[in-house]
Structure formats: C-alpha cells, structure tokens
C-alpha positions in Angstrom: -3.1 -10.4 4.4 -6.1 -9.6 6.6 -6.3 -13.1 7.8 -2.5 -13.5 8.3 -1.9 -10.1 9.9 -5.2 -10.2 11.9 -6.7 -7.1 10.4 -10.3 -6.1 10.5 -11.2 -5.0 6.8 -12.7 -1.7 6.8 -13.0 0.1 3.3 -12.7 3.8 4.2 -11.3 6.2 1.6 -8.0 6.5 3.2 -7.3 3.0 4.8 -8.4 -0.6 4.1 -8.3 -2.2 7.6 -7.6 -1.8 11.4 -5.5 -3.6 13.8 -7.4 -5.1 16.7 -6.6 -2.1 18.9 -8.2 0.2 16.3 -5.1 1.6 14.6 -5.7 2.1 10.8 -3.9 0.1 8.2 -3.5 0.9 4.5 -2.8 -2.1 2.3 -0.7 -1.5 -0.8 0.1 -4.2 -3.3 1.9 -4.7 -6.6 2.8 -7.4 -9.0 6.4 -8.2 -9.0 6.4 -7.5 -12.7 3.7 -6.3 -15.1 2.8 -8.1 -18.4 4.9 -5.4 -20.2 8.0 -6.4 -18.3 8.0 -3.2 -16.2 8.6 -3.8 -12.4 5.8 -3.2 -10.0 5.6 0.0 -7.8 3.3 1.1 -5.0 1.3 4.3 -5.4 0.8 6.4 -2.3 -1.7 9.2 -2.3 -0.7 12.3 -0.3 -4.1 13.3 1.3 -4.5 9.7 2.6 -0.9 9.4 3.6 -1.2 12.6 5.7 -4.3 11.3 7.3 -2.8 8.0 8.1 0.2 9.7 9.7 -2.2 11.8 11.9 -3.7 8.6 13.1 -0.3 6.9 13.7 -1.3 4.3 11.1 0.5 1.7 9.2 1.0 0.4 5.7 1.1 -3.3 4.8 3.0 -3.7 1.5 2.5 -6.7 -0.5 4.3 -8.1 -3.6 2.7 -10.8 -5.5 2.9 -12.9 -8.7 -0.3 -13.6 -10.6 -1.1 -17.0 -11.9 -4.0 -18.3 -13.9 -7.1 -16.2 -14.3 -7.6 -15.2 -10.7 -4.9 -16.6 -8.6 -1.8 -15.0 -7.0 1.1 -16.0 -4.8 2.4 -13.6 -2.2 6.1 -13.2 -2.6 6.8 -10.8 0.2 4.9 -8.6 2.7 6.1 -6.0 5.1 4.5 -3.7 7.8 5.8 -0.1 7.8 4.7 2.7 10.2 3.4 5.6 8.1 5.8 8.0 9.7 8.7 5.6 8.8 8.0 5.4 5.2 11.1 6.2 3.0 11.1 9.7 1.5 8.2 10.4 -0.8 8.4 12.7 -3.8 5.0 14.0 -4.7 3.7 14.7 -8.1 0.5 15.5 -9.7 -1.9 12.6 -9.7 -4.1 14.0 -12.4 -7.8 13.7 -11.6 -7.3 10.3 -9.7 -8.5 10.8 -6.3 -8.0 14.6 -6.6 -4.6 14.4 -4.7 -0.8 14.2 -5.5 0.7 10.8 -5.4 4.2 9.3 -5.1 5.3 5.9 -6.5 7.6 3.7 -4.5 9.6 1.0 -6.1 9.6 -2.4 -4.5 13.2 -2.0 -3.6 12.5 1.2 -1.8 10.2 -0.7 0.6 12.0 -4.1 1.0 
C-alpha cells in the first residue's frame, strides 16, 4: 500500500506512514475471512485514534486474501480521514497497548 498510495513508511506507536506532505497515516488490514470462518475486522485503538485525529490523520483500510505461505492478494483498499470514521464503540482492550479498542467490521468501512 505504501508504494501504491505513495506513503513514506514510518513506524511510530500511533501511525505507520506519512503522506508526502507529512500528514500521518495509520494502515489497518484484515483478512476477508479467518481460517475459522469468521469474517475479518479492523481493530482501532482509542489512544492512537485520538492522536491521529489531533493531527488530522488518515486511515488506510486494506482487505486481503492470503495464499500460499507468505502471499496475499489485496481485495479492497480505502482511505478514510480519521475524523470521518464511522461511530466507534470503545471497550476494554485488556493489557494490549494499554488502551481501549473498537472493532470495525469490513462492511462498516466499505
């Protein structure tokens, strides 16, 4: 996606890349369907989402289908401004990243 969307990769705790103008981008990806048959979903972490909003950042959502041991095919991708993300319902994220999280279904984004 970085090559296609012309991002500069930058692994910070709260974003993955930047546009050429410096605007931060968080890349979120999910498989179309997991091995157990459950549909994929995107996990958004509250602390990082709020910071991305403060910096007028964007999300790049990617849905893919794995094949082979290390390959994948991108099925869909979409850019969404962080302030335009559909309603998030926050819940405890356990100890993971020390923040609340929200799960967004693929259909909520596309």
